All heavy atoms as an XYZ file, in Angstrom:
798
protein
N       0.837     -1.180      0.033
C      -0.051     -0.011      0.030
C       0.856      1.210      0.024
O       1.921      1.301      0.665
C      -0.908      0.028      1.237
C      -1.948     -1.104      1.338
C      -2.631     -1.062      2.672
C      -2.912     -1.045      0.214
N       0.423      2.227     -0.748
C       1.100      3.509     -0.796
C       1.328      4.124      0.653
O       0.301      4.234      1.312
C       0.398      4.497     -1.688
C       1.143      5.836     -1.970
C       2.462      5.489     -2.684
C       0.303      6.678     -2.801
N       2.444      4.434      1.082
C       2.734      5.023      2.396
C       2.849      4.046      3.507
O       3.212      4.338      4.583
N       2.729      2.727      3.199
C       2.947      1.773      4.284
C       4.428      1.491      4.420
O       5.193      1.386      3.463
C       2.279      0.437      3.966
N       4.819      1.477      5.705
C       6.281      1.211      5.966
C       6.488     -0.201      6.586
O       7.644     -0.679      6.750
C       6.877      2.202      6.926
O       6.032      2.285      8.110
C       6.798      3.692      6.302
N       5.474     -0.814      7.004
C       5.557     -2.198      7.575
C       4.160     -2.943      7.651
O       3.137     -2.248      7.548
C       6.083     -2.145      9.022
N       4.264     -4.165      7.716
C       3.024     -5.064      7.820
C       3.171     -5.928      8.918
O       4.281     -6.564      9.153
C       2.856     -5.833      6.448
C       2.707     -4.953      5.246
C       3.838     -4.381      4.550
C       1.449     -4.619      4.827
C       3.665     -3.578      3.514
C       1.274     -3.858      3.662
C       2.458     -3.263      3.067
O       2.204     -2.418      2.010
N       2.132     -6.181      9.724
C       2.148     -7.104     10.771
C       1.089     -8.189     10.436
O      -0.052     -7.821     10.323
C       1.898     -6.462     12.123
C       2.123     -7.379     13.301
C       2.025     -6.658     14.714
C       1.652     -5.273     14.752
N       1.482     -4.865     16.219
N       1.506     -9.436     10.482
C       0.626    -10.565     10.214
C       0.339    -11.313     11.533
O       1.235    -11.708     12.212
C       1.155    -11.502      9.198
C       1.357    -10.815      7.909
C       2.678    -10.196      7.623
C       0.462    -10.795      6.933
C       2.903     -9.653      6.434
C       0.723    -10.120      5.670
C       1.855     -9.517      5.387
N      -0.949    -11.514     11.860
C      -1.295    -12.310     12.996
C      -1.834    -13.659     12.478
O      -2.803    -13.710     11.786
C      -2.338    -11.651     13.878
C      -2.833    -12.462     15.129
C      -3.538    -11.616     16.052
N      -4.658    -11.019     15.562
C      -5.423    -10.067     16.144
N      -5.043     -9.575     17.337
N      -6.473     -9.523     15.654
N      -1.177    -14.734     12.968
C      -1.589    -16.127     12.330
C      -1.934    -16.976     13.499
O      -1.216    -17.249     14.505
C      -0.278    -16.704     11.675
C      -0.547    -18.061     11.075
C       0.269    -15.702     10.656
N      -3.223    -17.409     13.497
C      -3.781    -18.254     14.490
C      -4.019    -19.672     14.014
O      -4.725    -19.911     12.975
C      -5.188    -17.638     14.958
O      -4.948    -16.295     15.337
C      -5.842    -18.329     16.224
N      -3.490    -20.667     14.717
C      -3.698    -22.033     14.426
C      -5.154    -22.415     14.769
O      -5.662    -22.296     15.884
C      -2.717    -22.913     15.257
C      -2.826    -24.346     14.906
O      -3.815    -24.878     14.695
N      -1.663    -24.998     14.880
N      -5.878    -22.861     13.704
C      -7.334    -23.253     13.846
C      -7.569    -24.746     14.067
O      -8.646    -25.107     14.615
C      -8.112    -22.699     12.613
C      -8.003    -21.291     12.352
C      -8.739    -20.503     13.400
O      -9.888    -20.707     13.604
N      -8.092    -19.523     14.086
N      -6.720    -25.555     13.679
C      -6.925    -26.976     13.615
C      -6.033    -27.956     14.291
O      -6.397    -29.135     14.562
C      -7.214    -27.481     12.165
O      -5.990    -27.273     11.444
C      -8.397    -26.757     11.510
N      -4.829    -27.546     14.574
C      -3.808    -28.612     15.107
C      -4.123    -28.738     16.526
O      -3.927    -27.811     17.375
C      -2.455    -28.092     14.886
C      -1.393    -29.131     15.171
O      -1.369    -29.663     16.327
O      -0.699    -29.613     14.283
N      -4.493    -29.903     16.967
C      -4.988    -30.128     18.378
C      -3.763    -30.042     19.394
O      -4.022    -29.872     20.566
C      -5.679    -31.483     18.517
O      -4.743    -32.550     18.064
N      -2.544    -30.071     18.982
C      -1.434    -30.069     19.864
C      -1.149    -28.670     20.326
O      -0.609    -28.394     21.351
C      -0.170    -30.607     19.200
O       0.294    -29.803     18.142
N      -1.705    -27.604     19.587
C      -1.464    -26.178     19.939
C      -2.719    -25.444     19.604
O      -2.693    -24.434     18.832
C      -0.195    -25.565     19.404
C       1.036    -26.073     19.967
C      -0.198    -25.789     17.838
N      -3.916    -25.800     20.060
C      -5.122    -25.110     19.592
C      -5.144    -23.688     19.918
O      -4.799    -23.214     20.979
C      -6.241    -25.860     20.371
C      -5.568    -26.400     21.532
C      -4.170    -26.782     21.120
N      -5.473    -22.839     18.922
C      -5.597    -21.372     19.128
C      -4.300    -20.644     19.306
O      -4.221    -19.502     19.617
N      -3.146    -21.325     18.982
C      -1.879    -20.687     19.123
C      -1.802    -19.472     18.136
O      -2.111    -19.550     16.921
C      -0.763    -21.675     18.677
C       0.644    -21.084     18.795
C       1.665    -22.071     18.158
O       1.470    -22.525     17.024
N       2.725    -22.339     18.892
N      -1.356    -18.385     18.682
C      -1.256    -17.099     17.915
C       0.236    -16.785     17.784
O       1.025    -16.804     18.723
C      -1.955    -15.928     18.648
C      -1.777    -14.702     17.849
C      -3.518    -16.319     18.795
N       0.628    -16.502     16.495
C       1.945    -16.038     16.088
C       1.844    -14.783     15.368
O       0.930    -14.568     14.619
C       2.692    -17.099     15.300
C       2.818    -18.435     16.048
C       3.513    -19.455     15.128
O       4.671    -19.481     14.974
N       2.732    -20.292     14.472
N       2.818    -13.844     15.565
C       2.826    -12.660     14.737
C       4.210    -12.502     14.074
O       5.282    -12.940     14.595
C       2.729    -11.460     15.629
C       1.282    -11.350     16.196
C       1.055    -10.023     16.957
O       1.989     -9.339     17.427
O      -0.134     -9.689     17.185
N       4.176    -11.990     12.905
C       5.362    -11.781     12.177
C       5.263    -10.270     11.529
O       4.236     -9.901     10.964
C       5.636    -12.806     11.115
C       6.948    -12.580     10.372
C       4.413    -12.881     10.106
C       7.399    -13.700      9.450
N       6.279     -9.566     11.756
C       6.303     -8.126     11.265
C       7.401     -8.058     10.134
O       8.490     -8.600     10.310
C       6.672     -7.201     12.406
C       6.446     -5.749     12.085
C       6.681     -4.841     13.287
O       6.263     -5.203     14.388
O       7.293     -3.776     13.079
N       6.983     -7.399      9.028
C       7.888     -7.359      7.863
C       7.697     -6.047      7.162
O       6.579     -5.417      7.299
C       7.550     -8.455      6.932
C       7.756     -9.864      7.419
C       7.511    -10.983      6.513
N       7.929    -10.854      5.191
C       9.181    -11.156      4.675
N      10.041    -11.620      5.524
N       9.391    -11.050      3.455
N       8.720     -5.635      6.419
C       8.572     -4.443      5.547
C       7.942     -4.781      4.296
O       7.373     -3.937      3.642
C       9.963     -3.751      5.379
O      10.758     -4.716      4.755
C      10.511     -3.146      6.617
N       7.967     -6.023      3.900
C       7.273     -6.553      2.716
C       5.811     -6.880      3.035
O       5.549     -7.181      4.124
C       8.009     -7.764      2.083
C       9.469     -7.611      1.758
C      10.438     -7.774      2.867
O      10.068     -8.033      3.971
N      11.726     -7.552      2.527
N       4.994     -6.830      2.011
C       3.549     -7.115      2.201
C       3.164     -8.583      2.042
O       2.111     -8.939      1.543
C       2.744     -6.234      1.212
C       3.099     -6.687     -0.283
O       4.049     -7.202     -0.623
N       2.209     -6.225     -1.130
N       4.233     -9.451      2.308
C       3.914    -10.874      2.163
C       4.879    -11.659      3.145
O       5.830    -11.104      3.787
C       4.262    -11.440      0.828
C       5.734    -11.187      0.463
C       6.665    -12.160      0.633
C       6.134     -9.996     -0.227
C       8.023    -11.996      0.448
C       7.443     -9.794     -0.577
C       8.390    -10.802     -0.197
O       9.703    -10.602     -0.493
N       4.426    -12.863      3.346
C       5.308    -13.771      4.235
C       4.875    -15.205      3.844
O       3.975    -15.436      3.131
C       5.044    -13.610      5.734
C       3.809    -14.233      6.252
C       3.775    -15.306      6.916
C       2.520    -13.528      6.029
C       2.658    -15.974      7.411
C       1.363    -14.102      6.486
C       1.426    -15.295      7.238
N       5.673    -16.175      4.249
C       5.481    -17.533      3.943
C       5.249    -18.254      5.346
O       5.825    -17.868      6.320
C       6.679    -18.281      3.307
N       4.270    -19.235      5.339
C       4.081    -19.926      6.631
C       5.345    -20.533      7.254
O       5.503    -20.586      8.423
C       3.040    -20.958      6.385
C       1.600    -20.525      6.144
C       0.672    -21.640      5.745
C       1.001    -19.789      7.364
N       6.225    -20.971      6.350
C       7.490    -21.578      6.838
C       8.357    -20.551      7.546
O       9.329    -20.922      8.084
C       8.219    -22.230      5.716
O       8.427    -21.254      4.630
C       7.457    -23.467      5.248
N       8.023    -19.241      7.473
C       8.842    -18.232      8.232
C       8.527    -18.215      9.746
O       9.142    -17.606     10.501
C       8.669    -16.869      7.674
C       9.191    -16.708      6.204
S       8.674    -15.083      5.639
C       9.470    -15.041      3.998
N       7.269    -18.796     10.049
C       6.860    -18.773     11.445
C       7.671    -19.707     12.272
O       8.171    -20.759     11.766
C       5.367    -19.231     11.494
C       4.375    -18.320     10.719
C       3.103    -19.035     10.712
C       4.255    -16.983     11.426
N       7.823    -19.374     13.559
C       8.662    -20.314     14.428
C       7.997    -21.628     14.578
O       8.698    -22.628     14.678
C       8.588    -19.592     15.785
C       8.183    -18.234     15.517
C       7.507    -18.167     14.295
N       6.588    -21.721     14.506
C       5.908    -22.960     14.607
C       5.049    -23.129     13.387
O       4.147    -22.353     13.132
C       5.063    -23.050     15.944
C       5.919    -22.787     17.156
C       6.019    -21.565     17.723
C       6.650    -23.854     17.664
C       6.775    -21.341     18.836
C       7.424    -23.735     18.722
C       7.496    -22.414     19.389
O       8.314    -22.225     20.473
N       5.405    -24.139     12.642
C       4.674    -24.412     11.396
C       4.231    -25.891     11.380
O       5.054    -26.727     11.602
C       5.605    -24.047     10.184
C       5.110    -24.556      8.886
C       4.116    -23.854      8.164
C       5.650    -25.648      8.242
C       3.616    -24.283      7.005
C       5.176    -26.017      7.022
C       4.114    -25.378      6.324
O       3.719    -25.703      5.209
N       3.041    -26.203     10.954
C       2.467    -27.437     10.982
C       1.908    -27.858      9.682
O       1.099    -26.951      9.100
C       1.459    -27.688     12.112
C       1.941    -27.396     13.491
C       1.877    -26.110     14.032
C       2.676    -28.299     14.171
C       2.351    -25.798     15.289
C       3.153    -28.153     15.448
C       3.007    -26.844     16.028
N       2.148    -28.956      9.136
C       1.571    -29.453      7.905
C       0.110    -29.838      8.186
O      -0.238    -30.339      9.275
C       2.394    -30.587      7.262
C       3.600    -30.191      6.580
C       4.786    -30.014      7.294
C       3.538    -29.834      5.245
C       5.938    -29.499      6.612
C       4.666    -29.329      4.653
C       5.889    -29.209      5.242
O       6.986    -28.705      4.673
N      -0.726    -29.816      7.207
C      -2.057    -30.206      7.306
C      -2.895    -29.451      8.314
O      -3.715    -29.940      9.003
N      -2.696    -28.073      8.366
C      -3.308    -27.215      9.312
C      -3.892    -26.042      8.775
O      -3.356    -25.569      7.725
C      -2.206    -26.766     10.484
O      -1.617    -27.883     11.046
C      -2.763    -25.836     11.494
N      -5.092    -25.549      9.278
C      -5.659    -24.352      8.798
C      -5.340    -23.248      9.739
O      -5.377    -23.430     10.994
C      -7.255    -24.575      8.679
O      -7.520    -25.582      7.782
C      -7.881    -23.276      8.258
N      -4.929    -22.135      9.134
C      -4.621    -20.991      9.975
C      -5.541    -19.791      9.591
O      -6.005    -19.782      8.463
C      -3.211    -20.490      9.671
C      -2.134    -21.453     10.002
C      -1.584    -22.391      9.136
C      -1.615    -21.467     11.252
C      -0.665    -23.328      9.441
C      -0.585    -22.333     11.686
C      -0.124    -23.253     10.761
O       0.898    -24.160     11.127
N      -5.805    -18.923     10.537
C      -6.542    -17.623     10.294
C      -5.496    -16.627     10.270
O      -4.622    -16.400     11.181
C      -7.468    -17.383     11.405
O      -8.157    -16.092     11.282
N      -5.435    -15.843      9.144
C      -4.391    -14.799      8.897
C      -5.044    -13.426      8.863
O      -6.047    -13.223      8.044
C      -3.571    -15.086      7.695
C      -2.472    -14.057      7.552
C      -2.969    -16.564      7.728
N      -4.554    -12.508      9.632
C      -4.994    -11.136      9.614
C      -3.761    -10.208      9.381
O      -2.664    -10.628      9.807
C      -5.610    -10.783     10.978
C      -6.784    -11.664     11.382
C      -7.071    -11.658     12.764
O      -6.360    -12.372     13.568
O      -7.995    -10.851     13.226
N      -3.932     -9.046      8.826
C      -2.866     -8.197      8.579
C      -3.193     -6.797      9.072
O      -4.374     -6.309      9.044
C      -2.501     -8.129      7.154
C      -3.659     -7.575      6.309
C      -1.169     -7.288      6.904
N      -2.158     -6.041      9.679
C      -2.242     -4.680     10.114
C      -1.193     -3.927      9.305
O      -0.157     -4.511      9.010
C      -2.015     -4.521     11.599
N      -1.396     -2.715      9.031
C      -0.471     -1.883      8.184
C       0.020     -0.666      9.020
O      -0.723     -0.040      9.643
C      -1.259     -1.375      6.986
C      -0.340     -0.480      6.045
C      -1.862     -2.601      6.151
N       1.315     -0.483      8.853
C       1.966      0.621      9.590
C       2.048      1.909      8.662
O       2.784      1.746      7.565
C       3.250      0.223     10.100
C       3.907      1.212     11.041
C       5.287      0.711     11.629
C       5.753      1.382     12.820
N       6.918      0.706     13.315
N       1.457      2.974      8.986
C       1.744      4.225      8.324
C       1.871      5.315      9.398
O       1.252      5.199     10.530
C       0.487      4.545      7.473
O      -0.730      4.543      8.298
C       0.351      3.550      6.245
N       2.707      6.296      9.183
C       2.890      7.354     10.046
C       3.390      6.816     11.388
O       3.052      7.426     12.464
C       1.758      8.200     10.204
C       1.358      8.856      8.907
O       2.205      9.366      8.110
N       0.023      8.939      8.626
N       4.153      5.743     11.386
C       4.718      5.260     12.604
C       3.718      4.371     13.532
O       4.054      3.967     14.578
N       2.507      4.217     13.088
C       1.505      3.584     13.880
C       0.890      2.417     13.080
O       0.523      2.644     11.951
C       0.402      4.548     14.356
C      -0.685      3.822     15.159
C       1.102      5.630     15.180
N       0.696      1.327     13.774
C      -0.103      0.107     13.006
C      -1.546      0.429     13.115
O      -2.107      0.830     14.174
C       0.262     -1.234     13.681
C       1.502     -1.764     13.180
C       2.684     -1.815     13.824
C       1.530     -2.461     11.901
C       3.823     -2.429     13.372
C       2.628     -2.958     11.364
C       3.802     -3.015     12.091
N      -2.230      0.011     12.091
C      -3.615      0.037     12.083
C      -4.227     -1.139     12.886
O      -3.379     -1.983     13.332
C      -4.284     -0.056     10.610
O      -3.985     -1.307     10.102
N      -5.507     -1.277     13.049
C      -6.066     -2.458     13.552
C      -5.964     -3.556     12.497
O      -5.660     -3.255     11.311
N      -6.173     -4.766     12.964
C      -6.075     -5.960     11.948
C      -7.362     -5.986     11.113
O      -8.457     -5.620     11.546
C      -5.988     -7.299     12.772
C      -4.622     -7.458     13.305
C      -4.393     -7.264     14.663
C      -3.614     -7.993     12.465
C      -3.131     -7.453     15.170
C      -2.386     -8.201     13.042
C      -2.087     -8.066     14.299
O      -0.827     -8.222     14.791
N      -7.159     -6.341      9.874
C      -8.244     -6.512      8.958
C      -9.012     -7.783      9.235
O      -8.716     -8.531     10.129
N      -9.915     -8.136      8.312
C     -10.714     -9.314      8.491
C      -9.822    -10.559      8.321
O      -8.895    -10.583      7.495
C     -11.840     -9.375      7.383
N     -10.132    -11.630      9.074
C      -9.316    -12.845      8.992
C      -9.582    -13.606      7.683
O     -10.695    -13.538      7.143
C      -9.848    -13.682     10.254
C     -11.176    -13.184     10.547
C     -11.175    -11.666     10.160
N      -8.577    -14.280      7.302
C      -8.653    -15.030      5.995
C      -8.096    -16.463      6.341
O      -6.998    -16.539      6.874
C      -7.850    -14.427      5.013
S      -7.768    -15.286      3.456
N      -8.884    -17.553      6.014
C      -8.341    -18.867      6.302
C      -7.375    -19.301      5.254
O      -7.537    -19.020      4.025
C      -9.619    -19.762      6.344
C     -10.609    -19.051      5.459
C     -10.234    -17.600      5.606
N      -6.224    -19.848      5.713
C      -5.178    -20.323      4.828
C      -4.871    -21.733      5.368
O      -4.628    -21.944      6.576
C      -3.942    -19.445      4.860
C      -4.277    -18.061      4.470
C      -2.834    -20.023      4.043
C      -4.552    -17.831      2.974
N      -4.631    -22.717      4.417
C      -4.220    -24.102      4.861
C      -2.896    -24.422      4.389
O      -2.467    -24.108      3.199
C      -5.272    -24.961      4.337
O      -6.521    -24.856      4.906
N      -2.147    -25.050      5.236
C      -0.839    -25.528      4.932
C      -1.010    -26.801      4.105
O      -1.984    -27.535      4.152
C       0.149    -25.738      6.061
O      -0.499    -26.717      6.890
N       0.060    -27.219      3.335
C      -0.044    -28.509      2.579
C      -0.235    -29.696      3.533
O       0.170    -29.692      4.673
C       1.369    -28.680      1.955
C       1.964    -27.258      1.954
C       1.309    -26.639      3.198
N      -0.910    -30.736      2.990
C      -1.232    -31.899      3.827
C      -0.010    -32.726      4.080
O       1.049    -32.567      3.439
N      -0.107    -33.560      5.006
C       0.917    -34.571      5.372
C       1.084    -35.488      4.248
O       0.148    -36.028      3.713
C       0.633    -35.267      6.662
C       1.759    -36.313      7.031
C       0.455    -34.271      7.818
N       2.305    -35.666      3.748
C       2.465    -36.563      2.562
C       2.223    -38.039      2.753
O       2.312    -38.510      3.980
C       3.955    -36.402      2.090
C       4.616    -36.055      3.439
C       3.546    -35.263      4.229
N       1.983    -38.782      1.790
C       1.918    -40.249      1.805
C       3.227    -40.889      1.789
O       4.237    -40.268      1.401
C       1.038    -40.724      0.694
C      -0.397    -40.358      0.651
S      -1.355    -40.923     -0.730
C      -0.941    -42.687     -0.708
N       3.208    -42.138      2.090
C       4.475    -42.981      1.899
C       4.783    -43.154      0.417
O       3.868    -43.269     -0.437
C       4.315    -44.352      2.533
C       3.991    -44.251      4.050
C       5.440    -45.320      2.193
C       5.125    -43.694      4.806
N       6.079    -43.031      0.047
C       6.410    -43.051     -1.376
C       6.177    -44.348     -2.059
O       5.787    -44.486     -3.244
C       7.922    -42.728     -1.544
C       8.184    -41.300     -1.283
O       7.343    -40.444     -1.449
N       9.392    -41.000     -0.919
N       6.263    -45.483     -1.260
C       6.176    -46.809     -1.880
C       4.904    -47.553     -1.486
O       4.862    -48.779     -1.192
C       7.424    -47.682     -1.677
C       7.988    -47.431     -0.321
O       7.564    -46.625      0.564
N       9.059    -48.070      0.011
N       3.802    -46.865     -1.451
C       2.452    -47.418     -1.176
C       2.160    -48.590     -2.185
O       2.603    -48.545     -3.332
C       1.346    -46.421     -1.201
S       1.220    -45.442      0.289
N       1.463    -49.591     -1.724
C       1.000    -50.687     -2.636
C       2.124    -51.464     -3.237
O       1.963    -52.021     -4.299
C       0.021    -50.228     -3.591
C      -1.216    -49.632     -3.076
O      -1.688    -50.251     -1.945
O      -1.757    -48.680     -3.524
N       3.379    -51.437     -2.699
C       4.389    -52.201     -3.230
C       4.748    -53.398     -2.266
O       4.593    -53.320     -1.005
C       5.783    -51.296     -3.275
C       5.629    -50.230     -4.386
C       6.903    -49.456     -4.477
O       7.945    -49.851     -4.026
N       6.808    -48.317     -5.146
N       5.264    -54.451     -2.826
C       5.706    -55.613     -2.187
C       7.159    -55.359     -1.778
O       8.014    -55.177     -2.638
C       5.448    -56.891     -3.074
C       6.043    -58.076     -2.289
N       5.362    -58.712     -1.277
C       7.188    -58.842     -2.554
C       6.051    -59.779     -0.864
N       7.179    -59.809     -1.604
N       7.406    -55.470     -0.579
C       8.835    -55.224     -0.016
C       9.492    -56.648      0.044
O       9.318    -57.340      1.014
C       8.769    -54.535      1.319
C       7.965    -53.217      1.410
S       8.442    -52.073      0.136
C       9.873    -51.307      0.861
N      10.287    -56.923     -0.933
C      10.838    -58.227     -1.075
C      12.024    -58.498     -0.097
O      12.300    -59.557      0.270
C      11.454    -58.383     -2.478
N      12.687    -57.367      0.241
C      13.864    -57.467      1.191
C      13.437    -56.964      2.560
O      12.775    -55.927      2.740
C      15.029    -56.613      0.664
C      15.467    -57.032     -0.777
C      16.062    -58.368     -0.770
O      16.836    -58.863      0.177
N      15.794    -59.142     -1.789
N      14.057    -57.648      3.594
C      13.790    -57.218      4.960
C      14.258    -55.821      5.199
O      13.839    -55.070      6.123
C      14.346    -58.156      5.942
C      13.707    -59.511      5.959
C      14.388    -60.425      6.916
O      15.409    -60.211      7.518
N      13.709    -61.627      7.169
N      15.282    -55.446      4.629
C      15.943    -54.063      4.835
C      15.581    -53.120      3.781
O      16.284    -52.037      3.700
C      17.449    -54.282      4.916
C      18.077    -54.790      3.581
O      17.387    -55.249      2.771
N      19.385    -54.782      3.581
N      14.468    -53.298      3.025
C      14.038    -52.255      2.114
C      13.606    -51.044      2.827
O      12.867    -51.117      3.871
C      12.861    -52.810      1.160
O      13.324    -53.930      0.499
N      13.900    -49.906      2.357
C      13.457    -48.613      2.988
C      12.057    -48.254      2.585
O      11.612    -48.366      1.473
C      14.456    -47.542      2.589
C      15.800    -47.696      3.132
C      16.897    -47.828      2.283
C      15.994    -47.615      4.549
C      18.210    -47.970      2.805
C      17.297    -47.778      4.999
C      18.402    -47.917      4.202
O      19.686    -48.092      4.715
N      11.370    -47.728      3.563
C      10.001    -47.100      3.301
C      10.180    -45.631      3.628
O      10.695    -45.208      4.629
C       8.981    -47.720      4.283
C       8.861    -49.215      3.995
C       7.620    -47.024      4.167
C       8.017    -50.013      5.033
N       9.806    -44.814      2.574
C      10.171    -43.402      2.800
C       8.898    -42.518      2.392
O       7.909    -42.956      1.887
C      11.284    -43.018      1.839
O      10.936    -43.221      0.517
N       9.036    -41.274      2.783
C       8.029    -40.205      2.375
C       8.767    -39.015      1.739
O      10.026    -39.077      1.784
C       7.252    -39.871      3.660
O       6.116    -38.986      3.231
C       8.040    -39.146      4.639
N       8.007    -37.926      1.359
C       8.631    -36.834      0.805
C       9.520    -36.120      1.805
O       9.142    -36.119      3.010
C       7.593    -35.913      0.222
N      10.571    -35.447      1.434
C      11.307    -34.612      2.354
C      10.543    -33.251      2.349
O      10.299    -32.681      1.347
C      12.710    -34.426      1.789
O      13.395    -33.541      2.504
N      10.272    -32.734      3.541
C       9.533    -31.577      3.730
C      10.249    -30.428      4.329
O      11.087    -30.656      5.252
C       8.225    -31.826      4.572
C       7.306    -32.942      4.075
C       6.177    -33.226      5.083
C       6.707    -32.461      2.763
N      10.005    -29.158      3.884
C      10.659    -28.025      4.484
C      10.260    -27.872      5.886
O       9.097    -28.018      6.346
C      10.169    -26.783      3.662
C      10.874    -25.581      4.088
O      11.859    -25.470      4.734
N      10.309    -24.406      3.625
N      11.239    -27.582      6.779
C      11.077    -27.397      8.226
C      10.750    -28.649      9.009
O      10.545    -28.530     10.198
C      10.031    -26.294      8.556
C      10.567    -24.884      8.278
C       9.737    -23.893      8.955
C      10.565    -23.093      9.917
N       9.814    -22.007     10.659
N      10.634    -29.816      8.304
C      10.444    -30.999      9.107
C      11.678    -31.423      9.869
O      12.778    -31.423      9.409
C      10.010    -32.175      8.206
N      11.565    -31.606     11.223
C      12.584    -32.047     12.051
C      12.636    -33.490     12.477
O      13.633    -33.926     12.945
C      12.665    -31.180     13.367
O      11.348    -31.354     14.043
C      12.776    -29.624     13.021
N      11.480    -34.163     12.190
C      11.440    -35.686     12.476
C      10.318    -36.177     11.671
O       9.385    -35.523     11.294
C      11.301    -35.898     13.947
N      10.292    -37.464     11.474
C       9.266    -38.214     10.836
C       8.820    -39.387     11.694
O       9.672    -40.024     12.277
C       9.761    -38.723      9.436
C      10.082    -37.641      8.505
C      11.319    -37.066      8.489
C       9.190    -37.204      7.563
C      11.610    -35.976      7.572
C       9.450    -36.151      6.643
C      10.719    -35.629      6.681
O      11.064    -34.599      5.797
N       7.537    -39.598     11.825
C       7.027    -40.637     12.724
C       6.236    -41.638     11.757
O       5.414    -41.196     11.061
C       6.129    -40.112     13.725
C       5.560    -41.315     14.595
C       4.641    -40.637     15.678
N       5.365    -39.880     16.529
C       4.920    -39.104     17.457
N       3.573    -39.073     17.633
N       5.714    -38.435     18.317
N       6.615    -42.840     11.668
C       6.021    -43.886     10.820
C       5.122    -44.793     11.722
O       5.464    -45.078     12.841
C       7.048    -44.690     10.125
C       7.853    -43.832      9.038
C       8.943    -43.108      9.451
C       7.397    -43.730      7.753
C       9.660    -42.339      8.519
C       8.086    -42.987      6.828
C       9.146    -42.272      7.233
């Protein structure tokens, strides 16, 4: 927006039961952000996102919330395959910000 010097995004977790209602904020000079920029990011989750704009050194109130969903949890790469060897690997897609995988 013309005259805007910063944007503040409020991101509320709507569906992940491990952190229900968790609110995160990110402030940027750009008018965009990626969910992966948040400290806590979950796959297969719906977030409510609101934005406030800074002009004349002061942030506005937040605008209307907008629902945004992160990508779903991936499937196993080798579904419906016969594993002939005992040591055959079963894998899934490598995901951004994933720190562990549970099978």
